[in-house]
N, CA, C and O atoms as CSV, one atom per row, in Angstrom:
chain,resi,resn,atom,element,x,y,z
A,1,UNK,N,N,81.532,112.645,80.624
A,1,UNK,CA,C,82.338,112.679,81.823
A,1,UNK,C,C,81.475,113.166,82.985
A,1,UNK,O,O,80.651,114.064,82.814
A,2,UNK,N,N,81.660,112.579,84.154
A,2,UNK,CA,C,80.924,112.989,85.341
A,2,UNK,C,C,81.508,114.277,85.899
A,2,UNK,O,O,82.727,114.420,86.004
A,3,UNK,N,N,80.640,115.212,86.256
A,3,UNK,CA,C,81.138,116.476,86.800
A,3,UNK,C,C,81.891,116.209,88.098
A,3,UNK,O,O,81.402,115.507,88.983
A,4,UNK,N,N,83.079,116.775,88.193
A,4,UNK,CA,C,83.892,116.603,89.388
A,4,UNK,C,C,84.786,115.385,89.361
A,4,UNK,O,O,85.543,115.162,90.305
A,5,UNK,N,N,84.721,114.578,88.294
A,5,UNK,CA,C,85.560,113.380,88.180
A,5,UNK,C,C,86.537,113.551,87.020
A,5,UNK,O,O,86.160,113.980,85.930
A,6,UNK,N,N,87.800,113.207,87.276
A,6,UNK,CA,C,88.794,113.311,86.203
A,6,UNK,C,C,89.275,111.940,85.729
A,6,UNK,O,O,90.100,111.858,84.819
A,7,UNK,N,N,88.772,110.871,86.329
A,7,UNK,CA,C,89.139,109.494,85.994
A,7,UNK,C,C,90.636,109.241,86.156
A,7,UNK,O,O,91.233,108.429,85.448
A,8,UNK,N,N,91.221,109.963,87.111
A,8,UNK,CA,C,92.588,109.709,87.562
A,8,UNK,C,C,92.617,109.519,89.078
A,8,UNK,O,O,93.560,108.941,89.619
A,9,UNK,N,N,91.574,110.010,89.762
A,9,UNK,CA,C,91.433,109.851,91.203
A,9,UNK,C,C,90.345,108.796,91.430
A,9,UNK,O,O,89.229,108.920,90.927
A,10,UNK,N,N,90.694,107.751,92.203
A,10,UNK,CA,C,89.782,106.613,92.376
A,10,UNK,C,C,89.588,106.301,93.848
A,10,UNK,O,O,90.532,106.366,94.635
A,11,UNK,N,N,88.367,105.964,94.217
A,11,UNK,CA,C,88.054,105.488,95.552
A,11,UNK,C,C,88.054,103.969,95.484
A,11,UNK,O,O,87.243,103.376,94.773
A,12,UNK,N,N,88.960,103.341,96.220
A,12,UNK,CA,C,89.115,101.888,96.210
A,12,UNK,C,C,88.532,101.356,97.516
A,12,UNK,O,O,89.116,101.537,98.585
A,13,UNK,N,N,87.379,100.701,97.422
A,13,UNK,CA,C,86.700,100.143,98.590
A,13,UNK,C,C,87.116,98.683,98.715
A,13,UNK,O,O,87.011,97.911,97.763
A,14,UNK,N,N,87.591,98.314,99.908
A,14,UNK,CA,C,88.114,96.964,100.123
A,14,UNK,C,C,87.252,96.210,101.138
A,14,UNK,O,O,86.432,96.797,101.844
A,15,UNK,N,N,87.460,94.901,101.189
A,15,UNK,CA,C,86.787,94.071,102.185
A,15,UNK,C,C,87.212,94.519,103.581
A,15,UNK,O,O,88.361,94.918,103.771
A,16,UNK,N,N,86.309,94.461,104.561
A,16,UNK,CA,C,86.709,94.830,105.922
A,16,UNK,C,C,87.854,93.937,106.410
A,16,UNK,O,O,87.810,92.717,106.255
A,17,UNK,N,N,88.875,94.557,106.998
A,17,UNK,CA,C,90.016,93.775,107.486
A,17,UNK,C,C,89.710,93.130,108.835
A,17,UNK,O,O,88.650,93.364,109.417
A,18,UNK,N,N,90.623,92.333,109.317
A,18,UNK,CA,C,90.542,91.741,110.646
A,18,UNK,C,C,90.335,92.860,111.663
A,18,UNK,O,O,91.099,93.825,111.660
A,19,UNK,N,N,89.325,92.765,112.535
A,19,UNK,CA,C,89.051,93.841,113.489
A,19,UNK,C,C,90.190,94.094,114.490
A,19,UNK,O,O,90.217,95.137,115.143
A,20,UNK,N,N,91.106,93.166,114.611
A,20,UNK,CA,C,92.232,93.334,115.527
A,20,UNK,C,C,93.362,94.186,114.943
A,20,UNK,O,O,94.279,94.581,115.663
A,21,UNK,N,N,93.295,94.467,113.641
A,21,UNK,CA,C,94.352,95.255,113.023
A,21,UNK,C,C,94.321,96.693,113.521
A,21,UNK,O,O,93.252,97.262,113.739
A,22,UNK,N,N,95.496,97.271,113.698
A,22,UNK,CA,C,95.589,98.682,114.062
A,22,UNK,C,C,95.374,99.525,112.818
A,22,UNK,O,O,95.337,99.012,111.700
A,23,UNK,N,N,95.237,100.798,113.025
A,23,UNK,CA,C,95.070,101.718,111.899
A,23,UNK,C,C,96.301,101.680,110.987
A,23,UNK,O,O,96.174,101.689,109.762
A,24,UNK,N,N,97.485,101.637,111.592
A,24,UNK,CA,C,98.721,101.508,110.810
A,24,UNK,C,C,98.685,100.258,109.944
A,24,UNK,O,O,99.065,100.287,108.773
A,25,UNK,N,N,98.221,99.153,110.536
A,25,UNK,CA,C,98.152,97.891,109.795
A,25,UNK,C,C,97.199,97.994,108.612
A,25,UNK,O,O,97.497,97.500,107.525
A,26,UNK,N,N,96.061,98.632,108.822
A,26,UNK,CA,C,95.077,98.778,107.750
A,26,UNK,C,C,95.657,99.631,106.618
A,26,UNK,O,O,95.509,99.292,105.444
A,27,UNK,N,N,96.309,100.721,106.970
A,27,UNK,CA,C,96.933,101.564,105.948
A,27,UNK,C,C,98.002,100.777,105.207
A,27,UNK,O,O,98.162,100.931,103.996
A,28,UNK,N,N,98.735,99.935,105.928
A,28,UNK,CA,C,99.747,99.096,105.292
A,28,UNK,C,C,99.096,98.134,104.289
A,28,UNK,O,O,99.657,97.880,103.223
A,29,UNK,N,N,97.924,97.603,104.623
A,29,UNK,CA,C,97.189,96.740,103.687
A,29,UNK,C,C,96.842,97.531,102.427
A,29,UNK,O,O,96.968,97.009,101.319
A,30,UNK,N,N,96.406,98.780,102.583
A,30,UNK,CA,C,96.081,99.622,101.431
A,30,UNK,C,C,97.314,99.825,100.545
A,30,UNK,O,O,97.240,99.715,99.321
A,31,UNK,N,N,98.441,100.121,101.184
A,31,UNK,CA,C,99.679,100.335,100.425
A,31,UNK,C,C,100.071,99.068,99.672
A,31,UNK,O,O,100.423,99.131,98.494
A,32,UNK,N,N,100.013,97.931,100.337
A,32,UNK,CA,C,100.369,96.657,99.699
A,32,UNK,C,C,99.401,96.319,98.562
A,32,UNK,O,O,99.811,95.783,97.532
A,33,UNK,N,N,98.123,96.632,98.750
A,33,UNK,CA,C,97.124,96.375,97.699
A,33,UNK,C,C,97.474,97.175,96.447
A,33,UNK,O,O,97.519,96.621,95.349
A,34,UNK,N,N,97.720,98.465,96.607
A,34,UNK,CA,C,98.049,99.297,95.453
A,34,UNK,C,C,99.393,98.893,94.849
A,34,UNK,O,O,99.564,98.930,93.630
A,35,UNK,N,N,100.340,98.509,95.692
A,35,UNK,CA,C,101.670,98.105,95.208
A,35,UNK,C,C,101.589,96.894,94.282
A,35,UNK,O,O,102.453,96.724,93.421
A,36,UNK,N,N,100.582,96.062,94.439
A,36,UNK,CA,C,100.433,94.884,93.581
A,36,UNK,C,C,100.274,95.269,92.114
A,36,UNK,O,O,100.676,94.514,91.228
A,37,UNK,N,N,99.692,96.437,91.851
A,37,UNK,CA,C,99.538,96.852,90.446
A,37,UNK,C,C,100.527,97.946,90.045
A,37,UNK,O,O,100.802,98.130,88.859
A,38,UNK,N,N,101.059,98.666,91.022
A,38,UNK,CA,C,102.004,99.753,90.742
A,38,UNK,C,C,103.430,99.222,90.620
A,38,UNK,O,O,104.199,99.675,89.773
A,39,UNK,N,N,103.776,98.254,91.477
A,39,UNK,CA,C,105.113,97.679,91.408
A,39,UNK,C,C,105.969,97.872,92.642
A,39,UNK,O,O,106.868,97.071,92.899
A,40,UNK,N,N,105.708,98.925,93.417
A,40,UNK,CA,C,106.501,99.112,94.639
A,40,UNK,C,C,105.650,99.773,95.718
A,40,UNK,O,O,104.734,100.542,95.425
A,41,UNK,N,N,105.968,99.459,96.965
A,41,UNK,CA,C,105.247,100.065,98.079
A,41,UNK,C,C,105.536,101.555,98.180
A,41,UNK,O,O,104.653,102.339,98.529
A,42,UNK,N,N,106.765,101.949,97.878
A,42,UNK,CA,C,107.122,103.370,97.950
A,42,UNK,C,C,106.294,104.182,96.949
A,42,UNK,O,O,105.773,105.244,97.289
A,43,UNK,N,N,106.178,103.690,95.740
A,43,UNK,CA,C,105.372,104.395,94.732
A,43,UNK,C,C,103.895,104.376,95.115
A,43,UNK,O,O,103.193,105.372,94.942
A,44,UNK,N,N,103.424,103.244,95.634
A,44,UNK,CA,C,102.030,103.141,96.066
A,44,UNK,C,C,101.740,104.162,97.165
A,44,UNK,O,O,100.693,104.810,97.152
A,45,UNK,N,N,102.657,104.305,98.107
A,45,UNK,CA,C,102.504,105.277,99.195
A,45,UNK,C,C,102.331,106.690,98.637
A,45,UNK,O,O,101.550,107.479,99.168
A,46,UNK,N,N,103.052,107.001,97.583
A,46,UNK,CA,C,102.974,108.330,96.975
A,46,UNK,C,C,101.666,108.542,96.206
A,46,UNK,O,O,101.251,109.684,96.007
A,47,UNK,N,N,101.014,107.464,95.774
A,47,UNK,CA,C,99.791,107.556,94.972
A,47,UNK,C,C,98.529,107.589,95.830
A,47,UNK,O,O,97.458,107.939,95.334
A,48,UNK,N,N,98.640,107.228,97.110
A,48,UNK,CA,C,97.468,107.230,97.990
A,48,UNK,C,C,97.295,108.634,98.556
A,48,UNK,O,O,98.217,109.190,99.153
A,49,UNK,N,N,96.097,109.207,98.364
A,49,UNK,CA,C,95.862,110.572,98.830
A,49,UNK,C,C,94.812,110.666,99.920
A,49,UNK,O,O,94.632,111.742,100.491
A,50,UNK,N,N,94.107,109.581,100.236
A,50,UNK,CA,C,93.162,109.587,101.358
A,50,UNK,C,C,92.961,108.158,101.833
A,50,UNK,O,O,93.162,107.199,101.087
A,51,UNK,N,N,92.559,108.038,103.092
A,51,UNK,CA,C,92.288,106.718,103.662
A,51,UNK,C,C,91.050,106.794,104.542
A,51,UNK,O,O,90.736,107.843,105.104
A,52,UNK,N,N,90.361,105.687,104.652
A,52,UNK,CA,C,89.271,105.537,105.602
A,52,UNK,C,C,89.476,104.209,106.305
A,52,UNK,O,O,89.603,103.170,105.656
A,53,UNK,N,N,89.509,104.239,107.624
A,53,UNK,CA,C,89.781,103.021,108.392
A,53,UNK,C,C,88.757,102.780,109.497
A,53,UNK,O,O,88.931,101.871,110.309
A,54,UNK,N,N,87.694,103.578,109.539
A,54,UNK,CA,C,86.719,103.432,110.612
A,54,UNK,C,C,85.320,103.096,110.136
A,54,UNK,O,O,84.793,102.027,110.442
A,55,UNK,N,N,84.722,104.003,109.393
A,55,UNK,CA,C,83.313,103.844,109.021
A,55,UNK,C,C,83.129,102.954,107.804
A,55,UNK,O,O,82.112,102.274,107.662
A,56,UNK,N,N,84.100,102.965,106.951
A,56,UNK,CA,C,84.179,102.063,105.813
A,56,UNK,C,C,85.660,101.901,105.517
A,56,UNK,O,O,86.481,102.660,106.032
A,57,UNK,N,N,86.008,100.932,104.704
A,57,UNK,CA,C,87.417,100.634,104.461
A,57,UNK,C,C,87.732,100.914,102.998
A,57,UNK,O,O,87.319,100.185,102.097
A,58,UNK,N,N,88.483,102.004,102.794
A,58,UNK,CA,C,88.768,102.454,101.434
A,58,UNK,C,C,89.956,103.393,101.438
A,58,UNK,O,O,90.359,103.924,102.472
A,59,UNK,N,N,90.498,103.578,100.256
A,59,UNK,CA,C,91.560,104.562,100.088
A,59,UNK,C,C,91.411,105.234,98.735
A,59,UNK,O,O,90.855,104.659,97.800
A,60,UNK,N,N,91.910,106.453,98.643
A,60,UNK,CA,C,91.919,107.187,97.391
A,60,UNK,C,C,93.268,107.007,96.727
A,60,UNK,O,O,94.306,107.137,97.377
A,61,UNK,N,N,93.261,106.709,95.434
A,61,UNK,CA,C,94.510,106.492,94.701
A,61,UNK,C,C,94.513,107.292,93.414
A,61,UNK,O,O,93.516,107.365,92.695
A,62,UNK,N,N,95.660,107.889,93.144
A,62,UNK,CA,C,95.863,108.645,91.915
A,62,UNK,C,C,96.536,107.718,90.907
A,62,UNK,O,O,97.758,107.571,90.898
A,63,UNK,N,N,95.714,107.093,90.055
A,63,UNK,CA,C,96.208,106.160,89.031
A,63,UNK,C,C,95.403,106.346,87.752
A,63,UNK,O,O,94.345,106.974,87.761
A,64,UNK,N,N,95.905,105.801,86.664
A,64,UNK,CA,C,95.205,105.896,85.382
A,64,UNK,C,C,93.936,105.049,85.400
A,64,UNK,O,O,93.765,104.172,86.247
A,65,UNK,N,N,93.069,105.330,84.462
A,65,UNK,CA,C,91.845,104.536,84.326
A,65,UNK,C,C,92.203,103.074,84.039
A,65,UNK,O,O,91.552,102.164,84.553
A,66,UNK,N,N,93.223,102.852,83.229
A,66,UNK,CA,C,93.669,101.495,82.913
A,66,UNK,C,C,94.073,100.729,84.185
A,66,UNK,O,O,93.706,99.566,84.356
A,67,UNK,N,N,94.822,101.383,85.062
A,67,UNK,CA,C,95.229,100.721,86.310
A,67,UNK,C,C,94.041,100.515,87.248
A,67,UNK,O,O,94.044,99.585,88.054
A,68,UNK,N,N,93.031,101.372,87.149
A,68,UNK,CA,C,91.845,101.190,87.990
A,68,UNK,C,C,91.146,99.873,87.667
A,68,UNK,O,O,90.584,99.234,88.557
A,69,UNK,N,N,91.178,99.466,86.395
A,69,UNK,CA,C,90.578,98.182,86.014
A,69,UNK,C,C,91.352,97.025,86.630
A,69,UNK,O,O,90.758,96.023,87.028
A,70,UNK,N,N,92.672,97.158,86.710
A,70,UNK,CA,C,93.497,96.114,87.336
A,70,UNK,C,C,93.238,96.041,88.833
A,70,UNK,O,O,93.248,94.958,89.417
A,71,UNK,N,N,93.005,97.198,89.455
A,71,UNK,CA,C,92.675,97.205,90.878
A,71,UNK,C,C,91.391,96.435,91.141
A,71,UNK,O,O,91.296,95.698,92.122
A,72,UNK,N,N,90.401,96.604,90.266
A,72,UNK,CA,C,89.108,95.929,90.433
A,72,UNK,C,C,89.247,94.412,90.446
A,72,UNK,O,O,88.411,93.714,91.019
A,73,UNK,N,N,90.301,93.901,89.817
A,73,UNK,CA,C,90.490,92.454,89.714
A,73,UNK,C,C,91.138,91.835,90.955
A,73,UNK,O,O,91.154,90.612,91.093
A,74,UNK,N,N,91.669,92.657,91.850
A,74,UNK,CA,C,92.336,92.115,93.036
A,74,UNK,C,C,91.308,91.505,93.992
A,74,UNK,O,O,90.192,92.011,94.110
A,75,UNK,N,N,91.682,90.419,94.672
A,75,UNK,CA,C,90.715,89.661,95.476
A,75,UNK,C,C,90.082,90.409,96.646
A,75,UNK,O,O,88.916,90.153,96.948
A,76,UNK,N,N,90.776,91.306,97.312
A,76,UNK,CA,C,90.189,91.985,98.473
A,76,UNK,C,C,89.505,93.302,98.120
A,76,UNK,O,O,89.037,94.013,99.009
A,77,UNK,N,N,89.443,93.632,96.840
A,77,UNK,CA,C,88.839,94.900,96.403
A,77,UNK,C,C,87.372,94.665,96.052
A,77,UNK,O,O,87.044,93.822,95.216
A,78,UNK,N,N,86.499,95.427,96.707
A,78,UNK,CA,C,85.054,95.333,96.420
A,78,UNK,C,C,84.681,96.177,95.200
A,78,UNK,O,O,84.064,95.691,94.252
A,79,UNK,N,N,85.072,97.457,95.252
A,79,UNK,CA,C,84.711,98.385,94.185
A,79,UNK,C,C,85.841,99.368,93.947
A,79,UNK,O,O,86.616,99.676,94.853
A,80,UNK,N,N,85.924,99.855,92.725
A,80,UNK,CA,C,86.799,100.970,92.390
A,80,UNK,C,C,85.918,101.981,91.663
A,80,UNK,O,O,85.405,101.717,90.576
A,81,UNK,N,N,85.756,103.132,92.285
A,81,UNK,CA,C,84.833,104.141,91.779
A,81,UNK,C,C,85.580,105.436,91.483
A,81,UNK,O,O,86.535,105.772,92.184
A,82,UNK,N,N,85.159,106.164,90.454
A,82,UNK,CA,C,85.786,107.470,90.218
A,82,UNK,C,C,85.536,108.363,91.437
A,82,UNK,O,O,84.399,108.504,91.889
A,83,UNK,N,N,86.587,108.953,91.955
A,83,UNK,CA,C,86.448,109.877,93.074
A,83,UNK,C,C,86.119,111.249,92.504
A,83,UNK,O,O,86.507,111.566,91.380
A,84,UNK,N,N,85.413,112.053,93.266
A,84,UNK,CA,C,85.058,113.379,92.773
A,84,UNK,C,C,85.700,114.449,93.645
A,84,UNK,O,O,86.096,114.202,94.784
A,85,UNK,N,N,85.788,115.630,93.079
A,85,UNK,CA,C,86.345,116.756,93.809
A,85,UNK,C,C,85.514,117.024,95.052
A,85,UNK,O,O,84.293,116.861,95.043
A,86,UNK,N,N,86.177,117.432,96.109
A,86,UNK,CA,C,85.465,117.887,97.299
A,86,UNK,C,C,84.835,119.250,96.998
A,86,UNK,O,O,83.739,119.568,97.459
A,87,UNK,N,N,85.558,120.032,96.219
A,87,UNK,CA,C,85.109,121.361,95.818
A,87,UNK,C,C,85.187,121.412,94.286
A,87,UNK,O,O,86.248,121.683,93.724
A,88,UNK,N,N,84.066,121.151,93.622
A,88,UNK,CA,C,84.034,121.060,92.156
A,88,UNK,C,C,84.434,122.391,91.516
A,88,UNK,O,O,85.172,122.409,90.531
A,89,UNK,N,N,83.952,123.491,92.069
A,89,UNK,CA,C,84.243,124.810,91.489
A,89,UNK,C,C,85.750,125.064,91.415
A,89,UNK,O,O,86.249,125.544,90.397
A,90,UNK,N,N,86.476,124.743,92.494
A,90,UNK,CA,C,87.913,124.995,92.536
A,90,UNK,C,C,88.751,123.773,92.187
A,90,UNK,O,O,89.980,123.820,92.226
A,91,UNK,N,N,88.076,122.677,91.847
A,91,UNK,CA,C,88.736,121.430,91.445
A,91,UNK,C,C,89.768,120.962,92.470
A,91,UNK,O,O,90.930,120.721,92.140
A,92,UNK,N,N,89.315,120.838,93.727
A,92,UNK,CA,C,90.207,120.345,94.771
A,92,UNK,C,C,89.611,119.104,95.436
A,92,UNK,O,O,88.403,118.999,95.651
A,93,UNK,N,N,90.496,118.187,95.745
A,93,UNK,CA,C,90.141,116.993,96.502
A,93,UNK,C,C,90.425,117.277,97.963
A,93,UNK,O,O,91.081,118.269,98.285
A,94,UNK,N,N,89.945,116.427,98.846
A,94,UNK,CA,C,90.173,116.615,100.279
A,94,UNK,C,C,91.661,116.727,100.590
A,94,UNK,O,O,92.059,117.497,101.464
A,95,UNK,N,N,92.484,115.961,99.876
A,95,UNK,CA,C,93.928,115.997,100.141
A,95,UNK,C,C,94.504,117.387,99.909
A,95,UNK,O,O,95.439,117.790,100.601
A,96,UNK,N,N,93.970,118.114,98.959
A,96,UNK,CA,C,94.476,119.453,98.689
A,96,UNK,C,C,94.135,120.402,99.831
A,96,UNK,O,O,94.856,121.366,100.087
A,97,UNK,N,N,93.029,120.118,100.512
A,97,UNK,CA,C,92.611,120.972,101.615
A,97,UNK,C,C,93.269,120.555,102.922
A,97,UNK,O,O,93.725,121.407,103.684
A,98,UNK,N,N,93.324,119.244,103.192
A,98,UNK,CA,C,93.794,118.762,104.483
A,98,UNK,C,C,95.187,118.150,104.449
A,98,UNK,O,O,95.885,118.165,105.463
A,99,UNK,N,N,95.604,117.619,103.324
A,99,UNK,CA,C,96.891,116.940,103.229
A,99,UNK,C,C,96.851,115.577,103.896
A,99,UNK,O,O,95.893,115.246,104.595
A,100,UNK,N,N,97.861,114.815,103.685
A,100,UNK,CA,C,97.960,113.497,104.306
A,100,UNK,C,C,99.420,113.263,104.608
A,100,UNK,O,O,100.299,113.605,103.817
A,101,UNK,N,N,99.662,112.685,105.747
A,101,UNK,CA,C,101.038,112.456,106.163
A,101,UNK,C,C,101.101,111.110,106.862
A,101,UNK,O,O,100.648,110.970,107.998
A,102,UNK,N,N,101.664,110.121,106.182
A,102,UNK,CA,C,101.748,108.792,106.760
A,102,UNK,C,C,102.755,108.708,107.894
A,102,UNK,O,O,102.759,107.719,108.626
A,103,UNK,N,N,103.603,109.704,108.065
A,103,UNK,CA,C,104.620,109.627,109.104
A,103,UNK,C,C,104.092,110.060,110.467
A,103,UNK,O,O,104.746,109.805,111.478
A,104,UNK,N,N,102.923,110.712,110.526
A,104,UNK,CA,C,102.371,111.112,111.811
A,104,UNK,C,C,101.918,109.885,112.594
A,104,UNK,O,O,101.521,108.885,111.997
A,105,UNK,N,N,101.970,109.948,113.921
A,105,UNK,CA,C,101.532,108.799,114.713
A,105,UNK,C,C,100.047,108.534,114.519
A,105,UNK,O,O,99.242,109.462,114.445
A,106,UNK,N,N,99.706,107.287,114.441
A,106,UNK,CA,C,98.308,106.873,114.344
A,106,UNK,C,C,98.038,105.897,115.475
A,106,UNK,O,O,98.988,105.384,116.066
A,107,UNK,N,N,96.781,105.619,115.801
A,107,UNK,CA,C,96.476,104.748,116.927
A,107,UNK,C,C,97.116,103.366,116.785
A,107,UNK,O,O,97.271,102.837,115.685
A,108,UNK,N,N,97.475,102.810,117.922
A,108,UNK,CA,C,98.019,101.455,117.917
A,108,UNK,C,C,96.956,100.450,118.324
A,108,UNK,O,O,97.150,99.244,118.174
A,109,UNK,N,N,95.831,100.941,118.839
A,109,UNK,CA,C,94.721,100.070,119.209
A,109,UNK,C,C,93.492,100.503,118.412
A,109,UNK,O,O,93.322,101.694,118.149
A,110,UNK,N,N,92.623,99.550,118.021
A,110,UNK,CA,C,91.489,99.890,117.157
A,110,UNK,C,C,90.592,101.016,117.670
A,110,UNK,O,O,90.080,101.784,116.855
A,111,UNK,N,N,90.375,101.154,118.989
A,111,UNK,CA,C,89.453,102.169,119.494
A,111,UNK,C,C,90.147,103.426,120.002
A,111,UNK,O,O,89.486,104.332,120.509
A,112,UNK,N,N,91.456,103.493,119.874
A,112,UNK,CA,C,92.214,104.653,120.330
A,112,UNK,C,C,91.962,105.843,119.415
A,112,UNK,O,O,91.873,105.676,118.199
A,113,UNK,N,N,91.844,107.051,119.984
A,113,UNK,CA,C,91.634,108.268,119.201
A,113,UNK,C,C,92.910,108.631,118.452
A,113,UNK,O,O,94.015,108.444,118.962
A,114,UNK,N,N,92.749,109.148,117.244
A,114,UNK,CA,C,93.904,109.548,116.441
A,114,UNK,C,C,94.294,110.985,116.733
A,114,UNK,O,O,93.433,111.841,116.940
A,115,UNK,N,N,95.583,111.245,116.750
A,115,UNK,CA,C,96.088,112.604,116.864
A,115,UNK,C,C,96.374,113.191,115.494
A,115,UNK,O,O,96.745,114.360,115.377
A,116,UNK,N,N,96.203,112.381,114.457
A,116,UNK,CA,C,96.518,112.822,113.103
A,116,UNK,C,C,95.274,113.465,112.499
A,116,UNK,O,O,94.449,112.780,111.894
A,117,UNK,N,N,95.141,114.763,112.660
A,117,UNK,CA,C,93.942,115.460,112.201
A,117,UNK,C,C,93.794,115.431,110.682
A,117,UNK,O,O,92.671,115.463,110.180
A,118,UNK,N,N,94.887,115.373,109.947
A,118,UNK,CA,C,94.807,115.314,108.492
A,118,UNK,C,C,94.093,114.074,108.023
A,118,UNK,O,O,93.210,114.152,107.169
A,119,UNK,N,N,94.461,112.924,108.569
A,119,UNK,CA,C,93.824,111.686,108.152
A,119,UNK,C,C,92.400,111.614,108.677
A,119,UNK,O,O,91.518,111.149,107.955
A,120,UNK,N,N,92.139,112.054,109.901
A,120,UNK,CA,C,90.775,112.055,110.424
A,120,UNK,C,C,89.881,112.899,109.525
A,120,UNK,O,O,88.769,112.484,109.197
A,121,UNK,N,N,90.349,114.073,109.122
A,121,UNK,CA,C,89.559,114.929,108.236
A,121,UNK,C,C,89.307,114.233,106.913
A,121,UNK,O,O,88.209,114.326,106.365
A,122,UNK,N,N,90.301,113.542,106.396
A,122,UNK,CA,C,90.115,112.835,105.136
A,122,UNK,C,C,89.097,111.722,105.286
A,122,UNK,O,O,88.352,111.437,104.349
A,123,UNK,N,N,89.053,111.088,106.446
A,123,UNK,CA,C,88.072,110.038,106.653
A,123,UNK,C,C,86.658,110.593,106.633
A,123,UNK,O,O,85.705,109.864,106.360
A,124,UNK,N,N,86.521,111.862,106.916
A,124,UNK,CA,C,85.205,112.467,106.932
A,124,UNK,C,C,84.813,113.043,105.580
A,124,UNK,O,O,83.680,113.496,105.420
A,125,UNK,N,N,85.718,113.041,104.599
A,125,UNK,CA,C,85.440,113.718,103.340
A,125,UNK,C,C,84.216,113.170,102.621
A,125,UNK,O,O,83.508,113.924,101.952
A,126,UNK,N,N,83.952,111.870,102.745
A,126,UNK,CA,C,82.816,111.310,102.030
A,126,UNK,C,C,81.501,111.679,102.695
A,126,UNK,O,O,80.437,111.519,102.097
A,127,UNK,N,N,81.562,112.172,103.931
A,127,UNK,CA,C,80.355,112.561,104.637
A,127,UNK,C,C,79.998,114.019,104.391
A,127,UNK,O,O,78.908,114.459,104.756
A,128,UNK,N,N,80.906,114.773,103.776
A,128,UNK,CA,C,80.686,116.203,103.546
A,128,UNK,C,C,79.826,116.392,102.320
A,128,UNK,O,O,79.521,117.526,101.950
């Protein structure tokens, strides 16, 4: 087993979306992608714990290893990689530190600054 990986948290890297899509639209694509293997958008929304919509296009999903293989088979998915703890010693992911809230307002234009600090912080987690 890889240190810091539990094989239940996965980083799902997807093909870059249409550049005209808003951040909300991109997150909606992530939810719909996960819903294809989970069964419902509501459940998919609950399983997504991080998103990236600027520097790369990916989301973190809490699913079984078996479902991760099904995600890899979807047409817009590039890679599905085991996600690792942000803090290995305390076994916490970025979501545990920053949280995520899909109900907060997000930009409506691609270059607009986000007021949602939780999601912005999560987008930076891979750079830490």
